[in-house]
N, C-alpha and C positions, 0 to 999 in steps of 0.2 A: 093148061091144067089148073083147076081151081085150087085155092089154098088148102081147103080141108082135104081134097082128093090128093094133093101133093103129100100131105102129112100121112094119109092112109097108105100111100104107096111106099113112103119111107119106112113106116112101121112094118108093113107087109114084107118089104125087102129084108129088113133085119130079122123078122120072124122066120122067113124061109132060110136065111143064112144059119140060124141057130136051131135048125131041125124041128121047127114047128112049136117050139116053146113059146107060150104066149107072152108078148111084150105089152104089158098093160100101160095105157096112156096115163100120164100124171094128172089129168084133169079133163073135163069136157071141152072139146074144141068149139070154137065159134068163128064165124067169118066177120071180121070187123067191116064196117062200112067202107066202101071203096073211096079212096082219096080223090078229091075233085081234080087235083093236079099234083105234080111232083114238086111244087114250090116249097118254100121254107116256112117254118112257123114264125110267129111274130117278131122275135128278136133277130135283127139283122146280124150277119156274120161277116167279119172282115179280117184283115191281117193283124190288127191290134190284139195283143194278149196281155193278161195280167201275169203276176209272178208265178212261175211254175218251178217247183223244186223237184228234182229227181231223187227219189228215196234211194239211199245206198243199200247194197246187200247187207243183210243182218245175219249175225252168227249167234247172238245171244237170245236164248229162248226165254220168254216171259214165264216165270214160275209162280205158282200159288194161285192161278186163276182156273177155276173149275170149268170144264167144257159143258155147256148146256146141251142136254140131249134133244134130239129132234122131237118136235111136238107142236101143238097148236099154241100153247101158252108161252108167255115170255117170263124170264126170270126177273126178280126184283133188280131195278137199276142200281148199279154200284158206282161209286166215284172213282176217278183216276186223278193222280197228281197232275195238276195243270195250273196255268196262270188264271187269275180272276177273269170274269166274263169279258171276252174280247169284242171289239167293235166290228170285227170282220168274221167271215165264214172261212174255216179251214177245211178244205175238201180233199179227201184221200181217194185217189183213183186207183183201183186194183183191177188187173186183168191181163190179157195176152197182148199180142202185137197190134191188134186192132185198137185196143185202148192206148197203146203207145203211139199209134198214128193220130189219135184224137186228142190226147191230153194237152199238147201244147196250144190248142186252139180253144179250149173250153173257157178260159178266163176272159177273153176279149169281149164276147157278147154279154157276159155277166157284168163286166165292168161298165160297159156302155149303158146297161140297164140300171145302173146305179148301185150295184152291189160291190162291197169291198171284199175281195176274195184272195185267198192264198191256195193255189192249186198244188197238190203234192202228187207227183207222178210215181206210182209204185208198181207199174206194170212189169211183167217178166215175159219175154217172148217165148212162145211155144208151150205155155203152161195151161192148166185147166183145173177144175175142181178136184180131180183125182190126179195123183202123181206128185212128185216133188215140185216145189216152187222156189226158185233161187236156191239159197243155202238151206231152206227149210225142208223137212222131209215130206210135208203135206201142206195143203192150202190153209187149213185151219190154224196150224202153227204159224204159217206166214202171216195171216191176218192178225193173229194175237201179237206177233212181234212188231208189226207195223203200228198197231194202236199203242203199244208200249213206247215205241220210238217217237210217236207223234201225238203226245197227250192233248194238244190243243184242238185236234180234229173234232168237228161237230157233225160232219156229213161224210158218209162213205158211199161210193158208187162202185159196183162190181160188175164186170163183164168178162165172161169166159165162154167162148163160142163152142168149144169142144172139139174142133178140128185141130188138135194139138199134138205136138211131137212127144211130149213127156207122158201123155195120158195112158199110152199103151205100154209103158215101161214097168208097171206094177200090176198085180192082180186087182180086180177081175179083168178078164180079157176084154180089150177095147171093142165096144159095140154090142157086147152080149147083154141079155136081159139083166144079168147081175151087175153089169157096168152101169146101165141106166139107173137101176135101183140105188146103187152105191153113190152115184153122182147126186141124186136127189137127196139122199140121207145126209151126205156130207155138206151139201149146200144149205140144208136146213140147220145143221149144227153151226155153220158160220153165221147164219142169220140170227139164230137164237143167242149166240154168244154176243153179237153186236147189239142186240136188243137189251142185253143185261148191263150195258154200259151207259154212262152219261158222257155227253160231249164236253169239250173244253169250255163251253159257255155255261155249263151247269145243267143244261136241259138234256133230255133223253137223246142219245145219239140217233141221228136220222140216217136211214139206210135206203138205198135204191139198187135194184137188181136190173140190169139192162136186158132187154129183149135183143138177142144177137141177130145179126143180119143174115140173109140167105147166102148159102155157098153154092157154087156152080155144080150141077150134077152131071154135066156133059163135057167137062174139061178133059177127061181122060177115060179110056175104056178099062183101065186097070181096076180090079176089084177093090184094092186098097183105097184109091181115091173116091170111088163111088160109096164105099163104106163110110168114109169121113164125111162126105156130103150128106148122106142119110142120117148119120148120128147128129150132125150139127142141126139139121132140120128138126129132128125130134127134140133136141135140147132147147132150140129156140121156142118151140111150142111149150115146153116146160117152163121156160122163162116167163112166157106170157100168162099162162093159166095157173101157175103154182108159185114159182119162186118170186116173181115180181110182186104179186099181191101179198105174199107172206112178208116181204121185206118192208113194204110201206106204201103210202099213197102215190109216190112219184112214179110216173110211167115214162120210162126212157126207152123209146121204141126205135132202135137202129134198123130194124127190119123195114119199117115204114120209110125211114130216111134213105135207104139204099135200094128198095125194090120199086118196080113200076106200079102203075095204078091198079094192076091186076095181081099185085103182090108176087111177082116173078122176079127172079134174079136178072139183073142187067149190068153190063159193064159200064154203060153210059145212060144218062137220063136227060130228058129235055125239060128245062125249066129256065125261068128268067129270059125267055126268048132265044135260047141257044142250046146246043148239045154239050153236055159236060161228061167227061170220063170220070166215073166215081170209083171204079175199082182199078187197081194197078194191072200191069200186063200179066202178072202171075194169076190174075183173076180172083185173088183172095184178099190181099191187102188193099189199103185205101190210097187213092191219089190225094192231092191237096184239096181238090173239090169234094171228094168223098169224105175226107176227114172234117172239112168245114161243115158238112151236113150233119154228121154224127155229133160234132161238138155243139152245133146249133140246137139240135134236138135235146141234147143233154142240158144245155144252158136254160132252155125254155122250161123244161121239167123242174129243174132246181129252183128257178125263179118262182114258179108257181108254188112249189113246196114251201119255200121260205116266206112267201107272201100270205099263206093261209093262216088267218088269225086262230082258228080252232086248233091247227097243228101246233102253233107256237104256245098256246095256252096249255094244251095237253102235255106238251114236252116239259113245261115248267112245273108240272104237278109232281 
């Protein structure tokens, strides 16, 4: 099944589930050019890692910061208390267990490419844009707490796939049209809030929203599992067409990293002359090889982001 057709099937499945109420796509779909192979982007990936700090659970809520409403414009950048311009990049990684698989490996390829980086792992398993995150009642509050706790951060990378345990614990009902709409609205609130800040180096905070990887649609015949797979596919489409471009120019495509050349879900991929299992036996989480690929795609995108002169100059304005 072709990528666009897969998305249509997912949308139609959700539409039928919710009694014909129209589920409007967040943006026009497109078919990216097929990858010539399943190989890695230019930065090589290995076992070496830079410093990775696991962000502890937070209970203190940042007060006095207005929530930016969803919209196309960005609020005026505001300063945060931080050390003077640092010679290294402080990268905050936020997301679910897939980010947890990836985070320990992101620093290695960046370090070998010549970047001095401090990786802060702030993932929380089983979470999403909707529902509680850690001790925080919602994702926006959690992001605000993390930025208050790590004032030196200059780059934020967010990944939430949507096949999450906590997403269905609060209204709206998981997978409903209202759920998809609320997910998009809250995600834009997060992006707008982050765009209102300056990083620890004094320039505008740089933000990247990951395109989530495919989830298996045939792992179980249960309606609950099929629903989560369909929702994750629709949200990955939203990542690509809406949230990613709204966040910034960095394109971190975990879908490409973990899908085959026809953009289909696969547990194993053939690259570097051999077969590699990239998804764990539960078919959702990542193996060491899978995490190496998502980390590598992340590192390449960040390296390109930080290397762009126009980006650096606009950030300093």
